[in-house]
Phi, psi and omega in degrees: 000129181276141179238151178293160179298321180296320181292318178297320180296324183294334181262314188277335183235305185229079180299132184244333184239123182287338186252025180298122184232087179226163183288125178255324182208143175251114181272116180286145176252109182235177176119181180279178177058239181297327180300321179294322180293332182259013182309127178089350177286154180223155173243123184266132178247150175283165175302318183297319178293313181299306184287326178297317178294322178296318178296318179295319179297322179298318178295322183292337182280353179287146175279136181298137005258052183290159177223153177237137177275165178300320180296321179293317178295319178302316180292316183295322186260355178070035181242160179290151180299318182294324180289319177297320179300319179294316180296317181292329176295317177297316180295323178290316181296335180261009172081019180267330178229163173232148180264142180240123181274166176106180184298325180255028182281187181146215181239141175223164178296141179279340177207166182305146183302327181287350178260000180257115183271128183300321179301322179291323178296312181295324178296321180290326183278327186215002181086195186246160176299320179217135170213173185304337180285345185305314183291329178286319183284344181240052183261006180066227181272356183268162176293320176228153182298138180290345179259019187299324184282326183214115185210113179288331179295319179301320178298320179298309182296321181296318180295317178299321179298320178298316180294318178298316180298320181297325179282306186294335179287348181251005178250126179254167176298327178297324177300318181290327180287318192269341185254145174285173180299317181292323178293320178293323178300318179293317181297312181294321178300319177296318180295322178296316179299317180294322182290326183264344182082002178280144178077008181242003180085005180277000000 
């Protein structure tokens, strides 16, 4: 997905808005069974979710008891120091990383990678695809949405959120560290099949 020069600058060099919510990456869903049924479908992540997860993954790849500084993460991921600082602050406040002071200080995981659920990380970084506030925030010019009492679109978003939660709640940071891209594709495809009931005879 192409981004304007101003938008790229706001993330990579001089981040200006803490609540920037735009599509950073579209993750394709492929594979057999449910994957085939969802061929070509995508899940859009915000910049904050994408880069925050990448920063956390970078910390997770360190051998214990290693630590990474904000400057090191910034250099490794090609992000501005100020933006990485903001992301690491969010991750620390939500209990995913801990900060270590001193000359050899920096950031380390607050708990083992296998205990960190990717769905929880993404929720902390960017919120959910659908929650009860969705109908309030998308009411147009009215105080409340005119479709509040009966809405098939709401049912669609709620169902998708359930499916997304079912997959992301079963993926840990350790899965991302230990598996190759092809291995993760197979793992996620299996989770999608289980979540939708496709390919299981249901």
